[in-house]
MISEDO-314523 format. One record per atom (N, C-alpha, C): residue in one letter; atom name; x, y, z. Coordinates in steps of 0.02 Angstrom, whole numbers, always signed. Example, Ala and Ser with C-alpha at 12.3 -4.5 7.8 and 13.67 -1.06 7.14 Angstrom:
NODE  type  atom      c1      c2      c3
NODE     A     N    +660    -284    +390
NODE     A    CA    +615    -225    +390
NODE     A     C    +660    -165    +390
NODE     S     N    +642    -112    +354
NODE     S    CA    +684     -53    +357
NODE     S     C    +645      +2    +394
END
This chain:
NODE  type  atom      c1      c2      c3
NODE     X     N    +715   +3822  +10109
NODE     X    CA    +745   +3887  +10078
NODE     X     C    +800   +3889  +10036
NODE     X     N    +851   +3830  +10054
NODE     X    CA    +908   +3803  +10024
NODE     X     C    +900   +3782   +9963
NODE     X     N    +837   +3731   +9936
NODE     X    CA    +813   +3716   +9880
NODE     X     C    +780   +3770   +9842
NODE     X     N    +764   +3864   +9856
NODE     X    CA    +739   +3882   +9826
NODE     X     C    +809   +3941   +9789
NODE     X     N    +844   +3938   +9833
NODE     X    CA    +911   +3962   +9832
NODE     X     C    +936   +3927   +9773
NODE     X     N    +948   +3864   +9768
NODE     X    CA    +966   +3821   +9729
NODE     X     C    +937   +3861   +9662
NODE     X     N    +878   +3871   +9645
NODE     X    CA    +838   +3839   +9605
NODE     X     C    +846   +3925   +9570
NODE     X     N    +858   +3965   +9629
NODE     X    CA    +885   +4035   +9594
NODE     X     C    +932   +4019   +9562
NODE     X     N   +1011   +4012   +9596
NODE     X    CA   +1059   +3980   +9591
NODE     X     C   +1058   +3939   +9494
NODE     X     N   +1035   +3918   +9482
NODE     X    CA   +1023   +3866   +9432
NODE     X     C   +1004   +3908   +9347
NODE     X     N    +937   +3955   +9396
NODE     X    CA    +898   +3990   +9344
NODE     X     C    +946   +4061   +9309
NODE     X     N    +981   +4068   +9373
NODE     X    CA   +1030   +4128   +9351
NODE     X     C   +1092   +4100   +9295
NODE     X     N   +1096   +4064   +9289
NODE     X    CA   +1149   +4009   +9264
NODE     X     C   +1135   +4001   +9187
NODE     X     N   +1068   +3992   +9185
NODE     X    CA   +1048   +3988   +9125
NODE     X     C   +1039   +4060   +9084
NODE     X     N    +999   +4102   +9133
NODE     X    CA   +1027   +4156   +9093
NODE     X     C   +1099   +4168   +9079
NODE     X     N   +1150   +4170   +9091
NODE     X    CA   +1212   +4201   +9114
NODE     X     C   +1224   +4169   +9028
NODE     X     N   +1216   +4089   +9047
NODE     X    CA   +1231   +4057   +8997
NODE     X     C   +1192   +4084   +8900
NODE     X     N   +1133   +4100   +8925
NODE     X    CA   +1109   +4128   +8851
NODE     X     C   +1118   +4190   +8840
NODE     X     N   +1144   +4229   +8886
NODE     X    CA   +1168   +4290   +8869
NODE     X     C   +1233   +4312   +8829
NODE     X     N   +1285   +4247   +8862
NODE     X    CA   +1353   +4235   +8847
NODE     X     C   +1333   +4225   +8748
NODE     X     N   +1304   +4194   +8750
NODE     X    CA   +1288   +4148   +8687
NODE     X     C   +1263   +4206   +8638
NODE     X     N   +1223   +4244   +8668
NODE     X    CA   +1194   +4299   +8644
NODE     X     C   +1256   +4342   +8602
NODE     X     N   +1272   +4371   +8669
NODE     X    CA   +1348   +4414   +8654
NODE     X     C   +1383   +4377   +8630
NODE     X     N   +1401   +4313   +8587
NODE     X    CA   +1420   +4294   +8538
NODE     X     C   +1416   +4270   +8465
NODE     X     N   +1343   +4267   +8464
NODE     X    CA   +1316   +4282   +8406
NODE     X     C   +1311   +4353   +8387
NODE     X     N   +1283   +4417   +8400
NODE     X    CA   +1302   +4484   +8411
NODE     X     C   +1377   +4500   +8392
NODE     X     N   +1427   +4483   +8429
NODE     X    CA   +1481   +4493   +8407
NODE     X     C   +1513   +4465   +8351
NODE     X     N   +1504   +4419   +8329
NODE     X    CA   +1512   +4371   +8245
NODE     X     C   +1450   +4395   +8196
NODE     X     N   +1416   +4424   +8194
NODE     X    CA   +1364   +4466   +8182
NODE     X     C   +1379   +4537   +8149
NODE     X     N   +1412   +4588   +8215
NODE     X    CA   +1442   +4634   +8212
NODE     X     C   +1495   +4632   +8137
NODE     X     N   +1548   +4567   +8144
NODE     X    CA   +1588   +4589   +8122
NODE     X     C   +1565   +4580   +8046
NODE     X     N   +1530   +4517   +8045
NODE     X    CA   +1518   +4527   +7970
NODE     X     C   +1493   +4591   +7929
NODE     X     N   +1422   +4615   +7951
NODE     X    CA   +1392   +4637   +7944
NODE     X     C   +1471   +4710   +7924
NODE     X     N   +1500   +4716   +7957
NODE     X    CA   +1568   +4783   +7953
NODE     X     C   +1595   +4765   +7892
NODE     X     N   +1609   +4691   +7872
NODE     X    CA   +1635   +4679   +7828
NODE     X     C   +1589   +4662   +7767
NODE     X     N   +1540   +4647   +7751
NODE     X    CA   +1496   +4654   +7721
NODE     X     C   +1447   +4688   +7688
NODE     X     N   +1443   +4765   +7722
NODE     X    CA   +1395   +4809   +7716
NODE     X     C   +1430   +4855   +7706
NODE     X     N   +1393   +4891   +7645
NODE     X    CA   +1444   +4986   +7657
NODE     X     C   +1369   +5028   +7613
NODE     X     N   +1369   +5078   +7668
NODE     X    CA   +1357   +5127   +7639
NODE     X     C   +1244   +5101   +7606
NODE     X     N   +1221   +5052   +7652
NODE     X    CA   +1165   +5047   +7624
NODE     X     C   +1174   +4982   +7588
NODE     X     N   +1238   +4948   +7558
NODE     X    CA   +1230   +4896   +7522
NODE     X     C   +1257   +4845   +7538
NODE     X     N   +1226   +4782   +7501
NODE     X    CA   +1286   +4719   +7506
NODE     X     C   +1316   +4689   +7482
NODE     X     N   +1388   +4654   +7486
NODE     X    CA   +1428   +4629   +7444
NODE     X     C   +1420   +4547   +7447
NODE     X     N   +1360   +4559   +7407
NODE     X    CA   +1338   +4465   +7392
NODE     X     C   +1383   +4437   +7371
NODE     X     N   +1426   +4472   +7337
NODE     X    CA   +1456   +4446   +7270
NODE     X     C   +1524   +4402   +7326
NODE     X     N   +1544   +4451   +7355
NODE     X    CA   +1608   +4430   +7408
NODE     X     C   +1577   +4373   +7449
NODE     X     N   +1524   +4382   +7475
NODE     X    CA   +1499   +4317   +7536
NODE     X     C   +1492   +4259   +7493
NODE     X     N   +1450   +4264   +7423
NODE     X    CA   +1435   +4203   +7387
NODE     X     C   +1499   +4160   +7383
NODE     X     N   +1568   +4204   +7359
NODE     X    CA   +1640   +4190   +7338
NODE     X     C   +1662   +4134   +7403
NODE     X     N   +1643   +4189   +7472
NODE     X    CA   +1682   +4157   +7520
NODE     X     C   +1614   +4161   +7585
NODE     X     N   +1586   +4091   +7581
NODE     X    CA   +1543   +4094   +7638
NODE     X     C   +1521   +4059   +7701
NODE     X     N   +1614   +4071   +7733
NODE     X    CA   +1632   +4035   +7781
NODE     X     C   +1566   +4049   +7829
NODE     X     N   +1601   +4131   +7831
NODE     X    CA   +1536   +4166   +7899
NODE     X     C   +1480   +4161   +7880
NODE     X     N   +1464   +4185   +7837
NODE     X    CA   +1380   +4154   +7837
NODE     X     C   +1339   +4110   +7856
NODE     X     N   +1369   +4036   +7824
NODE     X    CA   +1374   +3979   +7855
NODE     X     C   +1365   +3956   +7945
NODE     X     N   +1434   +4005   +7971
NODE     X    CA   +1441   +3995   +8019
NODE     X     C   +1368   +4030   +8082
NODE     X     N   +1375   +4074   +8052
NODE     X    CA   +1322   +4135   +8093
NODE     X     C   +1261   +4096   +8092
NODE     X     N   +1247   +4069   +8028
NODE     X    CA   +1151   +4024   +8039
NODE     X     C   +1171   +3963   +8080
NODE     X     N   +1229   +3939   +8090
NODE     X    CA   +1241   +3883   +8114
NODE     X     C   +1214   +3894   +8208
NODE     X     N   +1249   +3973   +8217
NODE     X    CA   +1235   +3992   +8248
NODE     X     C   +1194   +4007   +8304
NODE     X     N   +1151   +4049   +8252
NODE     X    CA   +1092   +4071   +8253
NODE     X     C   +1019   +4002   +8273
NODE     X     N   +1042   +3949   +8251
NODE     X    CA   +1022   +3909   +8230
NODE     X     C   +1010   +3869   +8330
NODE     X     N   +1056   +3869   +8358
NODE     X    CA   +1085   +3834   +8412
NODE     X     C   +1063   +3890   +8460
NODE     X     N   +1049   +3992   +8438
NODE     X    CA   +1040   +4007   +8496
NODE     X     C    +943   +4042   +8508
NODE     X     N    +913   +4030   +8575
NODE     X    CA    +868   +4041   +8591
NODE     X     C    +859   +4082   +8633
NODE     X     N    +827   +4153   +8629
NODE     X    CA    +804   +4187   +8673
NODE     X     C    +729   +4198   +8691
NODE     X     N    +733   +4212   +8737
NODE     X    CA    +656   +4231   +8765
NODE     X     C    +619   +4315   +8771
NODE     X     N    +554   +4334   +8761
NODE     X    CA    +536   +4371   +8797
NODE     X     C    +556   +4410   +8857
NODE     X     N    +595   +4354   +8925
NODE     X    CA    +586   +4378   +8969
NODE     X     C    +642   +4461   +8973
NODE     X     N    +687   +4456   +8910
NODE     X    CA    +726   +4485   +8896
NODE     X     C    +730   +4535   +8822
NODE     X     N    +648   +4584   +8822
NODE     X    CA    +627   +4599   +8766
NODE     X     C    +699   +4638   +8719
NODE     X     N    +711   +4666   +8742
NODE     X    CA    +766   +4711   +8690
NODE     X     C    +812   +4652   +8659
NODE     X     N    +853   +4596   +8717
NODE     X    CA    +886   +4562   +8679
NODE     X     C    +863   +4500   +8611
NODE     X     N    +776   +4472   +8614
NODE     X    CA    +723   +4464   +8586
NODE     X     C    +719   +4495   +8537
NODE     X     N    +714   +4556   +8541
NODE     X    CA    +697   +4592   +8476
NODE     X     C    +754   +4606   +8432
NODE     X     N    +828   +4614   +8473
NODE     X    CA    +884   +4639   +8429
NODE     X     C    +897   +4548   +8401
NODE     X     N    +893   +4512   +8417
NODE     X    CA    +901   +4435   +8396
NODE     X     C    +870   +4433   +8339
NODE     X     N    +794   +4458   +8340
NODE     X    CA    +770   +4439   +8277
NODE     X     C    +752   +4479   +8222
NODE     X     N    +766   +4534   +8258
NODE     X    CA    +804   +4587   +8216
NODE     X     C    +858   +4559   +8145
NODE     X     N    +926   +4573   +8186
NODE     X    CA    +986   +4516   +8177
NODE     X     C    +990   +4464   +8138
NODE     X     N    +934   +4435   +8167
NODE     X    CA    +936   +4342   +8115
NODE     X     C    +871   +4371   +8049
NODE     X     N    +835   +4408   +8058
NODE     X    CA    +798   +4405   +7998
NODE     X     C    +842   +4459   +7944
NODE     X     N    +865   +4518   +7959
NODE     X    CA    +932   +4539   +7913
NODE     X     C    +997   +4485   +7877
NODE     X     N   +1012   +4439   +7921
NODE     X    CA   +1042   +4367   +7906
NODE     X     C   +1024   +4334   +7862
NODE     X     N    +968   +4301   +7860
NODE     X    CA    +926   +4260   +7811
NODE     X     C    +916   +4296   +7779
NODE     X     N    +897   +4359   +7744
NODE     X    CA    +872   +4387   +7688
NODE     X     C    +948   +4389   +7631
NODE     X     N   +1003   +4404   +7681
NODE     X    CA   +1055   +4395   +7632
NODE     X     C   +1096   +4329   +7636
NODE     X     N   +1070   +4280   +7673
NODE     X    CA   +1077   +4224   +7657
NODE     X     C   +1029   +4170   +7593
NODE     X     N    +965   +4207   +7601
NODE     X    CA    +929   +4192   +7552
NODE     X     C    +951   +4231   +7460
NODE     X     N    +983   +4287   +7466
NODE     X    CA   +1020   +4327   +7398
NODE     X     C   +1067   +4278   +7384
NODE     X     N   +1125   +4267   +7441
NODE     X    CA   +1169   +4222   +7417
NODE     X     C   +1152   +4147   +7393
NODE     X     N   +1093   +4111   +7415
NODE     X    CA   +1106   +4056   +7392
NODE     X     C   +1081   +4055   +7321
NODE     X     N   +1042   +4122   +7307
NODE     X    CA   +1024   +4115   +7234
NODE     X     C   +1057   +4178   +7193
NODE     X     N   +1128   +4202   +7224
NODE     X    CA   +1166   +4236   +7189
NODE     X     C   +1171   +4207   +7111
NODE     X     N   +1197   +4262   +7065
NODE     X    CA   +1162   +4320   +7045
NODE     X     C   +1094   +4335   +7025
NODE     X     N   +1068   +4362   +7068
NODE     X    CA    +971   +4402   +7027
NODE     X     C    +970   +4461   +7027
NODE     X     N    +906   +4486   +7008
NODE     X    CA    +896   +4531   +7009
NODE     X     C    +853   +4597   +7072
NODE     X     N    +802   +4529   +7104
NODE     X    CA    +780   +4540   +7159
NODE     X     C    +757   +4510   +7191
NODE     X     N    +778   +4487   +7265
NODE     X    CA    +711   +4460   +7279
NODE     X     C    +658   +4411   +7279
NODE     X     N    +616   +4435   +7230
NODE     X    CA    +559   +4428   +7209
NODE     X     C    +568   +4374   +7159
NODE     X     N    +626   +4373   +7115
NODE     X    CA    +641   +4331   +7069
NODE     X     C    +655   +4248   +7103
NODE     X     N    +643   +4261   +7161
NODE     X    CA    +626   +4168   +7202
NODE     X     C    +570   +4137   +7218
NODE     X     N    +553   +4111   +7216
NODE     X    CA    +477   +4107   +7230
NODE     X     C    +509   +4091   +7319
NODE     X     N    +433   +4109   +7335
NODE     X    CA    +423   +4079   +7404
NODE     X     C    +475   +4125   +7454
NODE     X     N    +529   +4174   +7421
NODE     X    CA    +582   +4204   +7451
NODE     X     C    +556   +4222   +7526
NODE     X     N    +513   +4264   +7552
NODE     X    CA    +477   +4284   +7609
NODE     X     C    +444   +4232   +7619
NODE     X     N    +383   +4206   +7613
NODE     X    CA    +342   +4154   +7626
NODE     X     C    +341   +4101   +7626
NODE     X     N    +378   +4058   +7592
NODE     X    CA    +413   +3990   +7587
NODE     X     C    +459   +3943   +7636
NODE     X     N    +504   +3984   +7597
NODE     X    CA    +574   +3982   +7637
NODE     X     C    +588   +3964   +7690
NODE     X     N    +588   +3903   +7744
NODE     X    CA    +591   +3885   +7811
NODE     X     C    +673   +3878   +7810
NODE     X     N    +676   +3938   +7878
NODE     X    CA    +766   +3904   +7904
NODE     X     C    +731   +3900   +7979
NODE     X     N    +798   +3855   +8000
NODE     X    CA    +789   +3842   +8072
NODE     X     C    +831   +3880   +8112
NODE     X     N    +807   +3922   +8150
NODE     X    CA    +828   +3937   +8187
NODE     X     C    +812   +3982   +8240
NODE     X     N    +863   +3991   +8301
NODE     X    CA    +818   +3998   +8347
NODE     X     C    +755   +3953   +8389
NODE     X     N    +796   +3899   +8383
NODE     X    CA    +744   +3838   +8412
NODE     X     C    +676   +3813   +8367
NODE     X     N    +669   +3861   +8314
NODE     X    CA    +619   +3873   +8279
NODE     X     C    +641   +3844   +8211
NODE     X     N    +576   +3829   +8135
NODE     X    CA    +580   +3819   +8094
NODE     X     C    +558   +3900   +8055
NODE     X     N    +553   +3935   +8038
NODE     X    CA    +515   +3990   +8025
NODE     X     C    +539   +4031   +7962
NODE     X     N    +484   +4062   +7925
NODE     X    CA    +493   +4100   +7861
NODE     X     C    +521   +4149   +7890
NODE     X     N    +535   +4218   +7838
NODE     X    CA    +555   +4280   +7846
NODE     X     C    +474   +4298   +7868
NODE     X     N    +447   +4304   +7850
NODE     X    CA    +361   +4332   +7846
NODE     X     C    +349   +4307   +7920
NODE     X     N    +378   +4256   +7956
NODE     X    CA    +350   +4239   +8008
NODE     X     C    +380   +4267   +8067
NODE     X     N    +456   +4262   +8021
NODE     X    CA    +493   +4312   +8105
NODE     X     C    +460   +4386   +8077
NODE     X     N    +462   +4423   +8037
NODE     X    CA    +422   +4495   +8039
NODE     X     C    +350   +4491   +8086
NODE     X     N    +326   +4443   +8061
NODE     X    CA    +253   +4463   +8062
NODE     X     C    +232   +4432   +8144
NODE     X     N    +239   +4349   +8163
NODE     X    CA    +238   +4342   +8228
NODE     X     C    +281   +4358   +8283
NODE     X     N    +352   +4339   +8256
NODE     X    CA    +376   +4351   +8305
NODE     X     C    +411   +4427   +8335
NODE     X     N    +383   +4470   +8303
NODE     X    CA    +401   +4538   +8307
NODE     X     C    +348   +4566   +8294
NODE     X     N    +310   +4605   +8251
NODE     X    CA    +261   +4641   +8233
NODE     X     C    +208   +4613   +8306
NODE     X     N    +191   +4549   +8302
NODE     X    CA    +141   +4502   +8352
NODE     X     C    +142   +4533   +8422
NODE     X     N    +196   +4515   +8447
NODE     X    CA    +217   +4512   +8478
NODE     X     C    +243   +4596   +8516
NODE     X     N    +248   +4625   +8485
NODE     X    CA    +262   +4715   +8501
NODE     X     C    +219   +4755   +8444
NODE     X     N    +141   +4741   +8472
NODE     X    CA    +116   +4769   +8419
NODE     X     C    +116   +4855   +8412
NODE     X     N    +156   +4880   +8452
NODE     X    CA    +172   +4960   +8478
NODE     X     C    +225   +4997   +8443
NODE     X     N    +248   +4956   +8420
NODE     X    CA    +354   +4963   +8383
NODE     X     C    +337   +4955   +8310
NODE     X     N    +306   +5017   +8274
NODE     X    CA    +312   +5053   +8205
NODE     X     C    +380   +5053   +8185
NODE     X     N    +412   +5054   +8218
NODE     X    CA    +497   +5065   +8209
NODE     X     C    +539   +4978   +8164
NODE     X     N    +498   +4936   +8202
NODE     X    CA    +518   +4870   +8151
NODE     X     C    +533   +4877   +8072
NODE     X     N    +502   +4931   +8045
NODE     X    CA    +490   +4921   +7973
NODE     X     C    +545   +4951   +7937
NODE     X     N    +576   +4991   +8007
NODE     X    CA    +637   +5041   +7957
NODE     X     C    +702   +4987   +7981
NODE     X     N    +705   +4944   +7998
NODE     X    CA    +748   +4909   +8035
NODE     X     C    +777   +4847   +8002
NODE     X     N    +720   +4809   +7969
NODE     X    CA    +708   +4750   +7937
NODE     X     C    +724   +4763   +7876
NODE     X     N    +767   +4739   +7834
NODE     X    CA    +778   +4769   +7772
NODE     X     C    +774   +4705   +7720
NODE     X     N    +739   +4709   +7670
NODE     X    CA    +699   +4645   +7621
NODE     X     C    +762   +4631   +7572
NODE     X     N    +804   +4663   +7564
NODE     X    CA    +857   +4672   +7501
NODE     X     C    +846   +4713   +7438
NODE     X     N    +803   +4751   +7458
NODE     X    CA    +775   +4787   +7390
NODE     X     C    +808   +4868   +7389
NODE     X     N    +785   +4905   +7338
NODE     X    CA    +863   +4974   +7350
NODE     X     C    +790   +5007   +7407
NODE     X     N    +694   +4991   +7388
NODE     X    CA    +661   +5029   +7409
NODE     X     C    +643   +5017   +7496
NODE     X     N    +687   +4975   +7515
NODE     X    CA    +685   +4952   +7584
NODE     X     C    +747   +5026   +7631
NODE     X     N    +709   +5018   +7686
NODE     X    CA    +773   +5072   +7720
NODE     X     C    +836   +5036   +7713
NODE     X     N    +897   +5067   +7719
NODE     X    CA    +960   +5030   +7708
NODE     X     C    +976   +4989   +7777
NODE     X     N   +1007   +4944   +7774
NODE     X    CA   +1051   +4890   +7811
NODE     X     C   +1124   +4941   +7835
NODE     X     N   +1114   +4898   +7913
NODE     X    CA   +1167   +4935   +7916
NODE     X     C   +1224   +4921   +7918
NODE     X     N   +1283   +4924   +7940
NODE     X    CA   +1338   +4877   +7957
NODE     X     C   +1379   +4886   +8013
NODE     X     N   +1325   +4842   +8051
NODE     X    CA   +1331   +4848   +8141
NODE     X     C   +1268   +4796   +8143
NODE     X     N   +1290   +4752   +8217
NODE     X    CA   +1222   +4717   +8240
NODE     X     C   +1196   +4743   +8257
NODE     X     N   +1132   +4744   +8275
NODE     X    CA   +1070   +4763   +8333
NODE     X     C   +1104   +4727   +8374
NODE     X     N   +1085   +4787   +8457
NODE     X    CA   +1109   +4733   +8522
NODE     X     C   +1073   +4771   +8550
NODE     X     N   +1059   +4738   +8623
NODE     X    CA    +990   +4753   +8692
NODE     X     C   +1034   +4820   +8712
NODE     X     N   +1087   +4816   +8722
NODE     X    CA   +1077   +4876   +8760
NODE     X     C   +1100   +4947   +8730
NODE     X     N   +1092   +4941   +8664
NODE     X    CA   +1100   +5007   +8614
NODE     X     C   +1012   +5012   +8569
NODE     X     N    +987   +4956   +8564
NODE     X    CA    +912   +4953   +8538
NODE     X     C    +885   +4999   +8510
NODE     X     N    +847   +5032   +8575
NODE     X    CA    +843   +5102   +8566
NODE     X     C    +854   +5154   +8543
NODE     X     N    +938   +5165   +8534
NODE     X    CA    +967   +5214   +8496
NODE     X     C    +961   +5214   +8420
NODE     X     N    +967   +5124   +8420
NODE     X    CA    +965   +5106   +8337
NODE     X     C    +890   +5117   +8299
NODE     X     N    +846   +5090   +8331
NODE     X    CA    +775   +5094   +8324
NODE     X     C    +759   +5171   +8297
NODE     X     N    +784   +5214   +8351
NODE     X    CA    +755   +5292   +8356
NODE     X     C    +818   +5342   +8257
NODE     X     N    +868   +5302   +8281
NODE     X    CA    +917   +5328   +8250
NODE     X     C    +894   +5308   +8128
NODE     X     N    +885   +5233   +8153
NODE     X    CA    +845   +5221   +8081
NODE     X     C    +802   +5242   +8037
NODE     X     N    +764   +5275   +8094
NODE     X    CA    +686   +5281   +8071
NODE     X     C    +685   +5349   +8078
NODE     X     N    +730   +5390   +8096
NODE     X    CA    +747   +5455   +8085
NODE     X     C    +793   +5476   +8028
NODE     X     N    +835   +5405   +8013
NODE     X    CA    +858   +5433   +7937
NODE     X     C    +813   +5436   +7888
NODE     X     N    +766   +5360   +7882
NODE     X    CA    +740   +5354   +7842
NODE     X     C    +700   +5396   +7818
NODE     X     N    +653   +5443   +7875
NODE     X    CA    +587   +5486   +7851
NODE     X     C    +637   +5560   +7854
NODE     X     N    +676   +5551   +7854
NODE     X    CA    +723   +5626   +7828
NODE     X     C    +767   +5619   +7755
NODE     X     N    +753   +5547   +7725
NODE     X    CA    +791   +5540   +7656
NODE     X     C    +750   +5549   +7611
NODE     X     N    +768   +5621   +7561
NODE     X    CA    +721   +5635   +7522
NODE     X     C    +694   +5572   +7460
NODE     X     N    +723   +5527   +7466
NODE     X    CA    +727   +5474   +7415
NODE     X     C    +660   +5438   +7443
NODE     X     N    +654   +5427   +7490
NODE     X    CA    +619   +5398   +7530
NODE     X     C    +547   +5437   +7571
NODE     X     N    +570   +5496   +7553
NODE     X    CA    +487   +5540   +7587
NODE     X     C    +501   +5599   +7540
NODE     X     N    +451   +5595   +7467
NODE     X    CA    +476   +5631   +7420
NODE     X     C    +433   +5696   +7442
NODE     X     N    +454   +5749   +7431
NODE     X    CA    +394   +5817   +7455
NODE     X     C    +407   +5849   +7401
NODE     X     N    +364   +5879   +7368
NODE     X    CA    +352   +5927   +7312
NODE     X     C    +284   +5953   +7311
NODE     X     N    +311   +6017   +7352
NODE     X    CA    +284   +6075   +7395
NODE     X     C    +188   +6029   +7425
NODE     X     N    +151   +6029   +7431
NODE     X    CA     +99   +6003   +7462
NODE     X     C     +89   +5930   +7439
NODE     X     N     +98   +5915   +7403
NODE     X    CA    +116   +5852   +7346
NODE     X     C    +177   +5787   +7386
NODE     X     N    +163   +5737   +7432
NODE     X    CA    +211   +5700   +7463
NODE     X     C    +196   +5605   +7425
NODE     X     N    +242   +5610   +7420
NODE     X    CA    +237   +5538   +7403
NODE     X     C    +275   +5506   +7436
NODE     X     N    +272   +5417   +7470
NODE     X    CA    +285   +5416   +7522
NODE     X     C    +304   +5339   +7505
NODE     X     N    +307   +5277   +7540
NODE     X    CA    +325   +5211   +7527
NODE     X     C    +273   +5173   +7531
NODE     X     N    +292   +5142   +7503
NODE     X    CA    +206   +5069   +7520
NODE     X     C    +238   +5035   +7563
NODE     X     N    +282   +5037   +7607
NODE     X    CA    +280   +5037   +7681
NODE     X     C    +229   +5035   +7725
NODE     X     N    +211   +5120   +7726
NODE     X    CA    +144   +5146   +7742
NODE     X     C     +90   +5110   +7725
NODE     X     N     +63   +5088   +7665
NODE     X    CA     +31   +5083   +7629
NODE     X     C     -14   +4998   +7668
NODE     X     N     +55   +4948   +7664
NODE     X    CA     +53   +4885   +7671
NODE     X     C     +52   +4889   +7745
NODE     X     N     +73   +4943   +7773
NODE     X    CA     +58   +4916   +7855
NODE     X     C     +24   +4986   +7878
NODE     X     N      -8   +5008   +7868
NODE     X    CA     -39   +5056   +7869
NODE     X     C     -88   +5039   +7939
NODE     X     N     -94   +4998   +7986
NODE     X    CA    -136   +4978   +8057
NODE     X     C     -88   +4993   +8071
NODE     X     N     -13   +4978   +8083
NODE     X    CA     +28   +4993   +8117
NODE     X     C     +72   +5058   +8145
NODE     X     N     +38   +5108   +8057
NODE     X    CA     +57   +5187   +8096
NODE     X     C     +11   +5225   +8105
NODE     X     N     -59   +5207   +8128
NODE     X    CA    -119   +5233   +8129
NODE     X     C    -113   +5225   +8209
NODE     X     N    -107   +5165   +8237
NODE     X    CA     -88   +5151   +8311
NODE     X     C     -66   +5211   +8365
NODE     X     N     -12   +5245   +8316
NODE     X    CA      -5   +5325   +8345
NODE     X     C     -24   +5377   +8323
NODE     X     N     -61   +5369   +8295
NODE     X    CA    -104   +5448   +8299
NODE     X     C    -107   +5454   +8220
NODE     X     N     -87   +5424   +8187
NODE     X    CA     -81   +5416   +8086
NODE     X     C     -17   +5408   +8038
NODE     X     N     -23   +5443   +7996
NODE     X    CA     +43   +5409   +7965
NODE     X     C     +88   +5473   +7957
NODE     X     N     +37   +5544   +7934
NODE     X    CA     +87   +5603   +7952
NODE     X     C    +118   +5601   +8029
NODE     X     N     +64   +5600   +8067
NODE     X    CA    +113   +5629   +8106
NODE     X     C    +141   +5572   +8142
NODE     X     N    +175   +5501   +8133
NODE     X    CA    +220   +5458   +8128
NODE     X     C    +260   +5472   +8095
NODE     X     N    +265   +5503   +8054
NODE     X    CA    +328   +5538   +8007
NODE     X     C    +353   +5600   +8035
NODE     X     N    +312   +5656   +8049
NODE     X    CA    +320   +5709   +8084
NODE     X     C    +363   +5700   +8149
NODE     X     N    +356   +5640   +8176
NODE     X    CA    +390   +5654   +8229
NODE     X     C    +468   +5653   +8245
NODE     X     N    +489   +5628   +8164
NODE     X    CA    +543   +5605   +8162
NODE     X     C    +571   +5643   +8111
NODE     X     N    +553   +5678   +8083
NODE     X    CA    +584   +5721   +7999
NODE     X     C    +592   +5798   +8047
NODE     X     N    +639   +5824   +8033
NODE     X    CA    +683   +5893   +8043
NODE     X     C    +654   +5932   +8000
NODE     X     N    +610   +5919   +7944
NODE     X    CA    +559   +5965   +7919
NODE     X     C    +514   +5952   +7908
NODE     X     N    +440   +5962   +7945
NODE     X    CA    +380   +5934   +7955
NODE     X     C    +352   +5931   +7886
NODE     X     N    +324   +5862   +7876
NODE     X    CA    +269   +5879   +7812
NODE     X     C    +215   +5924   +7835
NODE     X     N    +175   +5981   +7770
NODE     X    CA    +153   +6028   +7769
NODE     X     C     +77   +5996   +7787
NODE     X     N     +33   +6033   +7812
NODE     X    CA     -29   +6004   +7849
NODE     X     C     -80   +6034   +7778
NODE     X     N    -110   +5986   +7787
NODE     X    CA    -165   +5958   +7728
NODE     X     C    -118   +5924   +7654
NODE     X     N     -67   +5911   +7665
NODE     X    CA     -10   +5877   +7623
NODE     X     C     -63   +5815   +7581
NODE     X     N     -54   +5812   +7511
NODE     X    CA     -92   +5755   +7512
NODE     X     C     -27   +5701   +7466
NODE     X     N     -55   +5644   +7513
NODE     X    CA     -21   +5598   +7513
NODE     X     C     -41   +5526   +7476
NODE     X     N     +37   +5512   +7462
NODE     X    CA     +38   +5461   +7377
NODE     X     C     +60   +5427   +7398
NODE     X     N     +78   +5365   +7359
NODE     X    CA    +130   +5312   +7376
NODE     X     C    +167   +5316   +7310
NODE     X     N    +240   +5296   +7308
NODE     X    CA    +268   +5291   +7248
NODE     X     C    +291   +5214   +7246
NODE     X     N    +297   +5179   +7189
NODE     X    CA    +314   +5112   +7171
NODE     X     C    +379   +5093   +7207
NODE     X     N    +359   +5035   +7243
NODE     X    CA    +432   +5002   +7311
NODE     X     C    +492   +4991   +7259
NODE     X     N    +542   +4978   +7258
NODE     X    CA    +584   +4967   +7178
NODE     X     C    +610   +4913   +7233
NODE     X     N    +599   +4831   +7211
NODE     X    CA    +629   +4798   +7235
NODE     X     C    +693   +4775   +7204
NODE     X     N    +727   +4811   +7165
NODE     X    CA    +792   +4793   +7140
NODE     X     C    +860   +4780   +7179
NODE     X     N    +889   +4727   +7176
NODE     X    CA    +924   +4715   +7253
NODE     X     C    +985   +4756   +7280
NODE     X     N   +1001   +4776   +7355
NODE     X    CA   +1026   +4816   +7362
NODE     X     C   +1086   +4793   +7360
NODE     X     N   +1120   +4775   +7293
NODE     X    CA   +1201   +4748   +7292
NODE     X     C   +1233   +4799   +7317
NODE     X     N   +1307   +4800   +7303
NODE     X    CA   +1356   +4814   +7330
NODE     X     C   +1372   +4812   +7251
NODE     X     N   +1397   +4891   +7214
NODE     X    CA   +1429   +4883   +7163
NODE     X     C   +1501   +4868   +7153
END
């Protein structure tokens, strides 16, 4: 019994230290996003001129590991880290017109974070979508640096507020007339729904998913099409 209690005490201590490390990382991220994100745009120029905070955050992310045993913290960590690494990838190559101007921006460049060596696509597809296959709202919080993406927010995602943040950002995107373009019965939607069609069909289909979050529902029998994705950099002017 004594050994069992000692094991539980040590285990609690490990979780507590890990949680404190994540809190420190999330707090630093929150300050960074508040300083450099405005109205869904990122001040890459200012970060490039003074990259100290970005470099510090990358180092913190490298040494911070989260467990699937705490799924909300796990998701918040990898959502935040994805968005941070996108900024890192842009700043490393700034100035540029689009992230697609950089070969392998999403699928070749490896980052040492969370105790892993991984690409941006690896974070999205292997660590988030594969682990949580019934969570299509990831597509509205992972921001790829293009204007076609849902907007990046000027705060960190956190375990305690994650559900609210996922709902808020999904609702914001799906009620944006530039993101869901409705003209009578003709509806043009983001290519996100085309590329990740299977994620949305699990919940009854694309239109059904969109209408769960829209204040003005898409009409029955709507003709759905996809408008071209805008990969222009989401830079603050």
